[in-house]
C-alpha positions as CSV (number, residue, x, y, z in Angstrom):
1,M,27.1,8.2,17.5
2,T,24.0,6.5,16.3
3,P,21.3,9.1,15.4
4,D,18.2,8.9,17.6
5,I,14.6,9.0,16.3
6,A,14.2,12.7,16.9
7,S,17.3,13.4,14.9
8,L,16.1,11.2,12.1
9,R,12.7,12.9,12.1
10,R,14.5,16.3,11.7
11,Q,16.6,14.9,8.9
12,L,13.5,13.7,7.1
13,Q,11.8,17.1,7.5
14,Q,14.8,18.8,6.0
15,L,14.9,16.3,3.1
16,Q,11.2,17.0,2.4
17,E,11.8,20.7,2.4
18,L,14.7,20.4,0.0
19,H,12.5,18.4,-2.3
20,A,9.4,20.6,-2.0
21,T,11.5,23.7,-2.8
22,G,13.1,22.1,-5.8
23,V,16.7,21.9,-4.4
24,I,16.8,18.1,-4.9
25,D,15.0,16.0,-7.5
26,A,12.6,13.1,-6.9
27,D,15.2,10.4,-7.3
28,T,17.6,12.0,-4.8
29,F,14.6,12.4,-2.4
30,E,13.7,8.7,-2.6
31,Q,17.3,7.6,-2.1
32,G,17.7,9.8,1.0
33,K,14.3,8.7,2.4
34,H,15.2,5.0,2.0
35,K,18.5,5.6,3.8
36,L,16.7,7.3,6.7
37,E,14.2,4.4,6.8
38,R,17.1,1.9,7.2
39,Q,18.6,4.0,9.9
40,M,15.3,4.1,11.6
41,V,15.1,0.3,11.6
42,D,18.5,0.1,13.1
43,Q,17.4,2.5,15.9
44,V,14.1,0.8,16.6
45,M,15.7,-2.7,16.7
46,A,18.3,-1.2,19.1
47,G,15.5,0.0,21.4
48,G,16.3,3.7,20.9
49,D,13.8,6.4,22.0
50,D,11.8,3.7,23.8
51,A,11.3,1.9,20.5
52,S,11.1,-1.4,22.3
53,A,8.8,-0.2,25.1
54,A,5.8,-2.1,23.8
55,A,5.5,-5.4,25.5
56,A,5.7,-8.6,23.5
57,P,2.3,-10.1,22.8
58,A,0.9,-12.7,25.2
59,V,-0.1,-15.0,22.3
60,A,2.5,-17.2,20.7
61,V,3.6,-16.2,17.2
62,P,5.2,-18.4,14.6
63,A,8.9,-18.3,13.8
64,V,9.9,-15.8,11.2
65,G,9.2,-17.3,7.9
66,Q,6.8,-20.0,9.2
67,A,3.7,-20.3,7.1
68,A,0.5,-19.0,8.6
69,P,-2.6,-21.1,8.1
70,T,-4.3,-20.6,4.8
71,A,-7.7,-21.5,3.2
72,I,-6.1,-22.0,-0.2
73,A,-5.9,-25.6,-1.4
74,P,-4.7,-27.1,-3.7
75,L,-3.4,-23.8,-5.2
76,A,-2.0,-22.0,-2.1
77,A,1.0,-20.6,-3.8
78,A,-0.9,-19.1,-6.7
79,V,-1.2,-15.9,-4.7
80,Q,2.4,-15.2,-5.6
81,A,1.4,-14.8,-9.3
82,A,1.1,-11.1,-9.0
83,T,4.9,-10.7,-8.8
84,P,6.2,-10.3,-12.4
85,R,9.7,-11.6,-11.5
86,P,10.7,-15.1,-10.3
87,R,9.8,-15.6,-6.7
88,P,12.8,-15.9,-4.4
89,S,13.1,-18.8,-2.0
90,A,10.7,-18.9,0.9
91,R,13.5,-18.0,3.3
92,L,14.5,-14.9,1.3
93,W,10.8,-14.0,1.0
94,A,10.3,-14.2,4.7
95,L,13.4,-12.1,5.4
96,S,12.6,-9.4,2.8
97,S,9.0,-9.3,3.9
98,V,10.0,-8.9,7.6
99,F,12.4,-6.1,6.7
100,T,9.8,-4.3,4.7
101,L,7.4,-4.6,7.6
102,L,10.0,-3.2,9.9
103,V,10.7,-0.3,7.6
104,A,7.0,0.5,7.3
105,V,6.2,0.4,11.0
106,A,9.4,2.1,12.0
107,G,8.8,4.7,9.4
108,Y,5.4,5.3,11.0
109,A,7.2,6.1,14.3
110,V,9.4,8.6,12.4
111,Y,6.7,10.3,10.3
112,G,3.8,10.2,12.7
113,T,1.6,9.8,9.7
114,P,0.8,7.1,7.1
115,A,1.9,9.4,4.3
116,Q,5.1,7.5,3.6
117,L,3.8,4.0,4.1
118,T,1.8,3.4,1.0
119,A,4.7,2.2,-1.2
120,D,6.0,0.0,1.6
121,G,2.6,-1.5,2.3
122,A,2.1,-2.2,-1.4
123,S,5.6,-3.8,-1.6
124,M,4.8,-6.1,1.3
125,A,1.5,-7.1,-0.3
126,A,3.1,-7.7,-3.6
127,A,5.8,-9.8,-1.9
128,G,3.0,-12.1,-0.7
129,G,2.2,-10.8,2.8
130,G,-1.0,-12.8,2.9
131,A,-1.8,-15.8,5.0
132,A,-1.0,-18.1,2.2
133,A,2.7,-17.4,2.2
134,Q,4.9,-20.4,2.3
135,G,8.0,-20.5,4.4
136,E,10.8,-22.8,5.3
137,G,11.7,-21.2,8.6
138,A,14.3,-18.5,8.5
139,G,17.6,-18.2,10.1
140,P,19.0,-15.0,11.4
141,A,17.7,-12.0,9.6
142,G,21.1,-10.5,9.4
143,S,21.5,-12.0,6.0
144,A,18.8,-9.6,4.8
145,A,18.9,-6.6,7.1
146,S,22.0,-7.1,9.4
147,H,19.7,-7.9,12.4
148,E,18.6,-10.9,14.5
149,I,14.8,-10.2,14.1
150,T,12.5,-12.1,16.5
151,P,8.8,-12.6,16.1
152,E,8.3,-10.8,19.4
153,Q,10.0,-7.7,18.1
154,I,7.9,-7.7,15.0
155,A,4.8,-8.2,17.0
156,A,5.7,-5.4,19.4
157,L,6.2,-3.0,16.5
158,A,2.8,-4.0,15.1
159,D,1.2,-3.5,18.4
160,R,2.7,0.0,18.6
161,L,1.1,0.7,15.3
162,R,-2.2,-0.5,16.6
163,E,-2.0,1.9,19.5
164,R,-1.3,4.8,17.2
165,L,-4.3,3.9,15.0
166,Q,-6.5,4.3,18.1
167,T,-5.9,8.0,17.7
168,E,-6.1,7.9,13.9
169,P,-9.0,5.6,13.3
170,D,-9.6,6.8,9.7
171,N,-6.1,5.9,8.5
172,A,-6.8,3.4,5.8
173,E,-3.1,2.7,4.9
174,G,-2.3,2.2,8.6
175,W,-5.1,-0.4,9.1
176,A,-4.1,-2.2,5.9
177,M,-0.5,-2.4,7.0
178,L,-1.5,-3.6,10.5
179,A,-3.7,-6.3,9.0
180,R,-0.9,-7.6,6.8
181,A,1.5,-7.5,9.7
182,Y,-0.7,-9.6,12.0
183,N,-1.4,-11.8,9.0
184,M,2.3,-12.4,8.5
185,L,2.6,-13.3,12.2
186,G,-0.3,-15.8,12.0
187,R,-2.5,-13.7,14.3
188,A,-5.7,-14.1,12.4
189,E,-7.8,-13.0,15.3
190,D,-6.0,-9.6,15.3
191,A,-5.7,-9.4,11.5
192,A,-9.4,-9.8,10.8
193,P,-10.7,-6.6,12.5
194,A,-7.9,-4.6,11.0
195,Y,-8.7,-5.9,7.5
196,K,-12.4,-5.1,8.1
197,R,-11.6,-1.5,9.1
198,A,-9.2,-1.0,6.2
199,I,-11.9,-2.2,3.8
200,E,-14.5,0.1,5.4
201,L,-12.2,3.0,4.7
202,N,-11.0,1.8,1.2
203,G,-13.6,-0.4,-0.5
204,Q,-11.7,-0.5,-3.8
205,D,-8.6,-2.5,-2.9
206,A,-9.1,-6.0,-4.4
207,G,-6.0,-7.4,-2.8
208,L,-7.1,-6.3,0.6
209,M,-10.5,-8.0,0.1
210,S,-8.8,-11.2,-1.0
211,D,-6.6,-11.2,2.1
212,Y,-9.5,-10.6,4.3
213,A,-11.5,-13.4,2.7
214,D,-8.6,-15.7,3.3
215,I,-8.3,-14.7,7.0
216,L,-12.1,-15.2,7.5
217,A,-11.9,-18.7,5.9
218,V,-9.0,-19.6,8.1
219,S,-11.0,-18.6,11.2
220,N,-14.0,-20.6,10.0
221,D,-12.4,-24.0,9.5
222,R,-11.1,-23.0,6.0
223,Q,-14.6,-22.6,4.7
224,L,-14.8,-20.1,1.8
225,E,-18.6,-20.1,1.4
226,G,-20.5,-17.2,2.9
227,E,-18.8,-13.9,3.7
228,P,-15.4,-14.9,2.3
229,L,-16.9,-15.8,-1.1
230,K,-18.8,-12.5,-1.1
231,L,-15.5,-10.6,-0.6
232,I,-13.8,-12.7,-3.3
233,E,-16.6,-11.8,-5.8
234,R,-16.3,-8.1,-4.8
235,A,-12.6,-8.2,-5.4
236,L,-13.0,-9.8,-8.9
237,K,-15.5,-7.1,-9.8
238,I,-12.8,-4.5,-9.0
239,D,-10.0,-6.4,-10.5
240,P,-10.9,-9.4,-12.6
241,N,-7.3,-10.6,-12.7
242,Q,-6.5,-10.3,-9.0
243,P,-4.4,-13.4,-8.5
244,K,-5.3,-14.3,-4.9
245,A,-9.0,-13.7,-5.6
246,L,-8.8,-16.0,-8.7
247,S,-7.0,-18.6,-6.6
248,L,-9.6,-18.5,-3.8
249,A,-12.5,-18.4,-6.3
250,G,-11.0,-21.5,-8.0
251,T,-10.6,-23.2,-4.7
252,A,-14.2,-22.5,-3.7
253,A,-15.3,-24.0,-7.0
254,F,-13.0,-27.0,-6.6
255,N,-14.3,-27.7,-3.1
256,R,-17.9,-27.8,-4.3
257,K,-16.8,-30.1,-7.1
258,D,-17.3,-27.4,-9.8
259,Y,-14.2,-28.5,-11.5
260,A,-14.9,-26.6,-14.7
261,G,-15.3,-23.4,-12.7
262,A,-12.0,-24.1,-10.9
263,V,-10.3,-24.5,-14.3
264,R,-11.7,-21.2,-15.6
265,Y,-10.5,-19.3,-12.6
266,W,-7.1,-20.9,-12.4
267,E,-6.4,-20.7,-16.1
268,R,-7.0,-16.9,-15.9
269,I,-4.0,-16.9,-13.5
270,L,-2.0,-18.6,-16.1
271,V,-2.8,-15.8,-18.6
272,N,-1.1,-13.3,-16.4
273,L,1.9,-15.2,-15.3
274,P,5.2,-14.3,-17.0
275,P,6.7,-17.1,-19.1
276,D,9.6,-17.6,-16.7
277,S,7.5,-17.6,-13.5
278,P,8.3,-20.5,-11.2
279,M,4.6,-20.7,-10.4
280,L,3.7,-21.9,-13.8
281,D,4.2,-25.6,-13.1
282,Q,2.2,-25.5,-9.8
283,V,-0.7,-23.7,-11.4
284,R,-0.7,-26.0,-14.4
285,G,-0.6,-29.0,-12.1
286,S,-3.7,-27.8,-10.2
287,V,-5.5,-27.1,-13.5
288,D,-4.6,-30.5,-14.7
289,E,-5.9,-32.1,-11.5
290,A,-9.2,-30.2,-11.8
291,R,-9.6,-31.2,-15.4
292,K,-9.0,-34.9,-14.6
293,L,-11.4,-34.9,-11.7
294,G,-14.1,-33.1,-13.8
295,G,-13.6,-35.4,-16.8
296,L,-12.5,-32.5,-18.9
297,P,-10.1,-32.7,-21.8
298,A,-6.5,-32.4,-20.9
299,R,-5.0,-29.0,-21.1
300,S,-3.6,-28.3,-24.5
301,A,-0.5,-26.3,-25.3
302,T,-2.7,-23.4,-26.2
303,A,-4.6,-23.4,-22.9
304,A,-3.2,-20.1,-21.8
305,T,-4.5,-18.5,-25.0
306,T,-7.8,-20.1,-24.6
307,A,-8.1,-18.9,-21.0
308,A,-8.1,-15.4,-22.2
309,A,-11.3,-16.0,-24.1
310,V,-13.2,-17.2,-21.1
311,A,-12.2,-14.3,-18.9
312,P,-14.9,-11.6,-18.7
313,A,-14.5,-8.6,-21.0
314,A,-13.8,-6.3,-18.1
315,Q,-12.4,-2.8,-18.1
316,P,-8.8,-2.5,-16.8
317,A,-8.4,-2.6,-13.0
318,P,-8.7,0.8,-11.5
319,A,-5.0,0.9,-10.5
320,A,-3.9,-0.1,-14.0
321,A,-6.3,2.4,-15.6
322,R,-5.0,5.2,-13.4
323,A,-1.4,4.2,-14.1
324,T,-2.0,4.7,-17.9
325,A,-4.0,8.0,-17.6
326,D,-2.9,10.3,-20.4
327,A,-1.6,13.8,-19.8
328,A,-4.9,15.4,-20.5
329,T,-6.5,13.8,-17.5
330,A,-3.6,13.2,-15.1
331,Q,-3.6,16.8,-13.9
332,V,-5.6,19.5,-12.1
333,S,-5.4,23.2,-12.7
334,G,-7.0,26.5,-11.5
335,T,-6.3,29.7,-9.7
336,V,-5.2,30.5,-6.2
337,T,-6.3,33.7,-4.5
338,L,-5.8,35.2,-1.0
339,S,-8.8,36.3,1.0
340,K,-9.0,40.1,1.6
341,D,-9.6,39.4,5.3
342,L,-6.2,37.7,5.5
343,A,-4.2,39.8,3.2
344,G,-2.7,41.9,6.0
345,K,-1.3,38.7,7.7
346,A,0.9,37.7,4.8
347,G,4.1,39.4,3.5
348,P,4.8,39.7,-0.2
349,D,7.8,37.4,0.1
350,D,6.1,34.7,2.1
351,T,6.2,31.3,0.5
352,V,3.0,29.8,-1.1
353,F,2.8,26.0,-1.5
354,I,0.2,24.8,-4.0
355,F,-0.4,21.1,-3.7
356,A,-2.7,18.1,-4.4
357,R,-3.1,15.0,-2.2
358,A,-5.3,11.9,-2.5
359,A,-8.9,12.4,-1.5
360,E,-8.8,9.0,0.1
361,G,-5.5,7.7,1.1
362,P,-2.1,9.1,2.1
363,R,-2.0,12.8,3.2
364,M,1.4,13.3,1.7
365,P,1.3,15.7,-1.3
366,L,1.2,14.0,-4.6
367,A,2.3,17.1,-6.5
368,I,3.5,20.5,-5.3
369,L,4.5,24.0,-6.6
370,R,6.2,26.8,-4.8
371,K,5.2,30.5,-5.3
372,Q,5.2,33.7,-3.3
373,V,2.4,35.8,-2.0
374,K,3.3,38.6,-4.4
375,D,2.5,36.2,-7.2
376,L,-1.1,36.0,-6.1
377,P,-3.6,35.6,-7.7
378,V,-1.7,32.9,-9.6
379,T,-2.8,30.1,-12.0
380,F,-1.4,26.7,-11.5
381,K,-1.2,23.2,-13.0
382,L,-0.3,20.1,-11.0
383,D,0.6,16.9,-12.8
384,D,3.0,14.0,-12.6
385,S,5.9,16.3,-13.5
386,T,5.4,18.0,-10.1
387,A,5.1,14.6,-8.3
388,M,6.8,14.2,-4.9
389,G,8.2,10.8,-5.8
390,P,7.9,8.0,-8.4
391,Q,5.5,6.0,-6.2
392,M,3.2,8.9,-5.3
393,K,1.8,10.5,-8.4
394,L,-1.5,12.2,-9.3
395,S,-2.2,9.6,-12.0
396,N,-2.4,6.9,-9.3
397,F,-5.5,8.4,-7.8
398,P,-9.0,9.1,-9.3
399,Q,-9.8,12.0,-6.9
400,V,-7.7,14.6,-5.2
401,V,-7.9,17.5,-2.8
402,V,-6.2,20.6,-3.9
403,G,-4.9,23.2,-1.5
404,A,-2.7,26.2,-1.1
405,R,-0.8,27.3,2.0
406,I,1.2,30.4,2.9
407,S,4.3,29.7,5.1
408,K,6.2,32.6,6.7
409,S,9.0,30.2,7.5
410,G,9.2,28.6,4.1
411,N,8.8,25.2,5.8
412,A,7.1,22.6,3.6
413,M,5.5,21.1,6.7
414,P,2.3,22.9,8.0
415,Q,3.0,25.1,11.0
416,P,0.5,26.9,13.4
417,G,-0.2,30.3,12.0
418,D,0.2,29.4,8.4
419,L,-2.7,30.4,6.1
420,Q,-4.4,28.0,3.8
421,G,-7.3,27.1,1.6
422,I,-8.5,23.6,0.7
423,S,-10.8,22.4,-2.0
424,A,-13.4,19.6,-1.8
425,P,-12.5,16.4,-3.5
426,V,-12.3,16.8,-7.2
427,A,-11.8,14.3,-10.1
428,L,-8.5,14.0,-11.7
429,G,-8.6,16.2,-14.9
430,S,-10.5,19.0,-13.3
431,N,-9.7,22.5,-14.6
432,G,-10.7,26.0,-13.6
433,L,-10.5,25.2,-9.8
434,K,-10.7,28.3,-7.5
435,I,-8.7,27.9,-4.3
436,E,-9.0,30.8,-1.8
437,I,-6.6,31.0,1.1
438,N,-9.1,31.9,3.8
439,Q,-8.2,30.2,7.1
440,A,-5.3,29.9,9.5
441,V,-3.7,26.6,10.5
442,G,-4.4,25.8,14.1
443,P,-2.0,24.4,16.7
C-alpha cells in the first residue's frame, strides 16, 4: 500500500529523532530524508491526502520547460554561470527543476515548516530557476521523475504554498521558494510580490535580488533602469561575482551604449566560469559584440586574467566567507542551567536537547547535543561536528539562536509541556553563553 502523507510525516519524525539522538549519522539521515521526499512527491502527484485539492490557476501557464520572458539580452543564458559543472540540455534542466520544485513544495506539506526547504530552494536557484531560463519544451516528466507533470499541477502546489504562507508571513525561505516557483511558471505578476516579501525578510540574498530585478524589468517592458538597477547594485555589493547580477548590470550598460561597462561586467563572469563550461562561448560572443560596437580592442587570449584586475577588490561574498569559517569561530559554547522554579517539573532522567538554529532563516536545528537533567548545569559546545546535515551547518550562518529543551518523552520535536530556554541572537563564535531553562512549551 502506498504510504499516505500522515504516515510519511510520522516516518520523518522518527528519522529526525534517530538522528538527534545519535542513532544514525548525518549521511544516513540525508539519504532517508530524500527517500521520504520522493515518496511524498509520488503521493502528492497521486492526489493523496487531498494533495490535489487546490484548484488549478485561472491564468494560463507555459508548458513545462517553456522559457519565461526575460529582461536579459544579449546575454540571457549567462545566469547559468553559477553552476560549476556543464549545464544539461534545456529539457533536462526543465525536468530536474520541476522535480526539485515538487520535492520542495511537497516537502512543505509533510514538514509543515520551511525547515527542510533551504537546500532544495538553493538547488532550484542554482539550477537556474530565474525568469531567464531557456527551454525547448519538455516531454513527459517521467524520464526524470516517473511522472506526467503538468503546469497546472505545479501551479496548484505553488498556490498551496502561498496559502500556507498567509499563516506564516515571516517565513523567508517559503516566500523565496514561492517566488521562484511562480517565476518558473512565467507568472511574473505573482512572483514579484513574493520576491519583494522574501527580500524584506532576508536582505542579504544577492541571487534573490537579481531574480527580483529581472521580474520587475520583465513587467516594465524589459527596462532595467530604476528599481531593477537599484536591486542589481545592491546584489553586487553583497556578492560582487553574482552571475545573474553581473549579466543584468552588463545588459543595462549595453542598452545605454556603455559598451566598455558591459565588457567589464561580462568579463567578470568569464573569470568565474570553469574552463569546460558550455557558457564560455556565449559569454565570449557577447563580450566580443560589445567590444566591436564600442570600438574597443578585440578580446585577447588573456582577457579572463585581465578581467580579474578590473573587478573591485571586494571581500568574499557572505556565503563563501561563512563556508570557510575556521574552527575557532564556527561554534558557540556556554552553560545550560535549570531554573529553580521549574526544577520540580523535571525528572533526573529526562532528556535535555541543546541546540542552535539560524537567527534568520530555517528553524531546523543546525547543531544539537543530547544530555539529561541530572547533568545540569552542563557546559556545551556546538559546532559543525554536531550538525544535523551537510547542507545545514553553523558555519553557514553569521548569527544563531541557542536553546535548551527538556523533553520527558525524549522526542526531538517540541511537545506541549516541555521546558525550554532560548537565547537572543548571538554571533557565531560566541562563548560563555548562559542558557536558563525557565519556561514551558505551550500547546
